[in-house]
KOLFI-483212 format. One record per residue: chain; x, y, z of N, C-alpha, C in turn. Coordinates in nm, 3 decimals, decimal comma, padded with zeros to 5 digits. Atoms other than C-alpha are relative to their C-alpha. Layout:
# residues N
["A" [X Y Z] [X Y Z] [X Y Z]]
...
//
This chain:
# residues 61
["A" [00,084 -00,118 00,000] [00,000 00,000 00,000] [00,088 00,124 00,000]]
["A" [-00,074 -00,125 00,012] [00,114 00,352 -00,077] [00,006 00,073 00,134]]
["A" [-00,020 -00,077 -00,123] [00,258 00,549 00,217] [00,025 00,145 -00,040]]
["A" [-00,010 -00,139 00,045] [00,204 00,923 00,166] [00,119 00,075 00,058]]
["A" [-00,116 -00,065 -00,057] [00,512 01,005 00,378] [00,124 -00,015 -00,087]]
["A" [-00,117 00,024 00,083] [00,753 00,868 00,118] [-00,004 00,084 -00,126]]
["A" [-00,008 -00,075 00,125] [00,867 01,093 -00,163] [00,027 -00,093 -00,117]]
["A" [-00,033 00,095 00,106] [01,017 00,810 -00,366] [-00,078 -00,129 00,020]]
["A" [00,081 00,121 -00,006] [00,800 00,512 -00,447] [00,058 -00,105 -00,093]]
["A" [-00,037 00,104 00,094] [00,878 00,176 -00,601] [-00,113 -00,012 -00,103]]
["A" [00,097 00,010 00,110] [00,688 00,069 -00,913] [-00,139 -00,039 00,050]]
["A" [00,130 00,046 -00,050] [00,413 -00,109 -00,718] [-00,074 00,114 00,071]]
["A" [00,062 -00,112 -00,070] [00,347 00,192 -00,493] [-00,043 00,108 -00,097]]
["A" [00,031 -00,104 00,097] [00,359 00,434 -00,785] [-00,123 -00,036 -00,082]]
["A" [00,116 00,043 00,078] [00,111 00,230 -00,987] [-00,127 00,004 00,082]]
["A" [00,115 -00,009 -00,090] [-00,122 00,208 -00,689] [-00,041 00,147 00,017]]
["A" [00,024 -00,144 -00,017] [-00,090 00,585 -00,638] [-00,072 00,057 -00,122]]
["A" [00,058 -00,050 00,123] [-00,181 00,648 -01,003] [-00,121 -00,079 -00,049]]
["A" [00,107 00,091 00,044] [-00,436 00,366 -01,032] [00,022 -00,047 -00,143]]
["A" [-00,037 00,051 00,132] [-00,252 00,231 -01,336] [00,064 -00,136 00,017]]
["A" [-00,073 00,126 00,001] [-00,115 -00,109 -01,428] [00,149 00,027 -00,003]]
["A" [-00,145 -00,016 -00,009] [00,258 -00,170 -01,400] [00,061 00,058 -00,128]]
["A" [-00,062 -00,046 00,124] [00,352 -00,125 -01,766] [-00,038 00,144 -00,033]]
["A" [00,047 -00,136 00,031] [00,139 00,186 -01,821] [00,054 00,100 00,101]]
["A" [-00,049 -00,090 -00,105] [00,246 00,338 -01,489] [00,148 00,032 -00,016]]
["A" [-00,143 -00,021 00,019] [00,619 00,289 -01,550] [00,025 00,082 -00,125]]
["A" [-00,013 -00,076 00,125] [00,586 00,417 -01,907] [-00,034 00,147 00,022]]
["A" [00,042 -00,137 -00,029] [00,400 00,726 -01,785] [00,104 00,073 00,084]]
["A" [-00,096 -00,063 -00,090] [00,646 00,799 -01,503] [00,131 00,033 -00,072]]
["A" [-00,122 -00,027 00,078] [00,945 00,769 -01,738] [-00,022 00,119 -00,094]]
["A" [00,025 -00,104 00,100] [00,781 00,996 -01,995] [-00,005 00,141 00,061]]
["A" [00,006 -00,133 -00,063] [00,737 01,281 -01,742] [00,125 00,029 00,083]]
["A" [-00,125 -00,023 -00,071] [01,083 01,242 -01,590] [-00,004 -00,028 00,149]]
["A" [00,014 00,029 -00,143] [00,973 01,098 -01,255] [00,085 -00,118 00,045]]
["A" [-00,080 00,116 -00,037] [01,202 00,794 -01,267] [00,137 00,044 00,053]]
["A" [-00,127 -00,030 -00,064] [01,507 00,811 -01,037] [00,076 -00,131 00,014]]
["A" [-00,082 00,120 -00,013] [01,789 00,557 -01,059] [00,092 00,015 00,121]]
["A" [-00,089 00,005 -00,115] [01,961 00,471 -00,733] [00,062 -00,139 -00,002]]
["A" [-00,063 00,130 00,022] [02,208 00,197 -00,803] [-00,077 -00,075 -00,106]]
["A" [00,077 00,080 00,095] [02,015 -00,080 -00,974] [-00,150 00,021 00,016]]
["A" [00,143 -00,023 -00,026] [01,682 00,033 -00,827] [-00,053 00,114 -00,083]]
["A" [00,072 -00,107 00,067] [01,431 00,245 -01,011] [-00,115 00,041 00,091]]
["A" [00,105 -00,054 -00,085] [01,215 00,465 -00,794] [-00,067 00,115 -00,072]]
["A" [00,081 -00,100 00,070] [00,952 00,722 -00,886] [-00,035 00,112 00,097]]
["A" [00,011 -00,119 -00,084] [00,932 01,076 -00,748] [-00,144 00,051 00,003]]
["A" [00,138 -00,043 -00,017] [00,587 01,162 -00,612] [-00,017 00,148 -00,030]]
["A" [00,010 -00,145 00,021] [00,659 01,537 -00,628] [-00,006 00,032 -00,149]]
["A" [00,002 -00,022 00,145] [00,732 01,524 -01,003] [-00,134 -00,044 -00,058]]
["A" [00,130 00,050 00,049] [00,417 01,318 -01,064] [-00,110 00,099 00,038]]
["A" [00,103 -00,094 -00,044] [00,202 01,555 -00,856] [00,007 00,132 -00,077]]
["A" [-00,017 -00,126 00,074] [00,348 01,863 -01,028] [-00,055 -00,014 -00,143]]
["A" [00,049 00,024 00,136] [00,277 01,714 -01,372] [-00,153 -00,003 -00,002]]
["A" [00,146 00,012 -00,003] [-00,081 01,624 -01,280] [-00,066 00,134 00,033]]
["A" [00,053 -00,133 -00,033] [-00,142 01,967 -01,122] [00,003 00,090 -00,124]]
["A" [-00,012 -00,081 00,121] [-00,018 02,134 -01,443] [-00,103 -00,043 -00,104]]
["A" [00,098 00,048 00,096] [-00,245 01,914 -01,655] [-00,140 00,050 00,037]]
["A" [00,132 -00,047 -00,046] [-00,546 02,011 -01,443] [-00,013 00,149 -00,026]]
["A" [00,004 -00,145 00,023] [-00,457 02,382 -01,468] [-00,020 00,032 -00,147]]
["A" [00,012 -00,024 00,144] [-00,428 02,361 -01,848] [-00,142 -00,025 -00,048]]
["A" [00,137 00,031 00,041] [-00,779 02,213 -01,871] [-00,099 00,107 00,041]]
["A" [00,094 -00,103 -00,050] [-00,938 02,504 -01,682] [-00,007 00,119 -00,091]]
//
């Protein structure tokens, strides 16, 4: 389950946060620059994802 205290999420947490499947979620996160490589791990930055989504909502208004 997603923990809102963590800035960096693994793929499972990120997909749960976005309500997307694994492939679509990872593809989306990479496309907006939210993927962070730490060693061999790939984590996803919640702040980047939130900023992107906030901007998308503002553009629709």
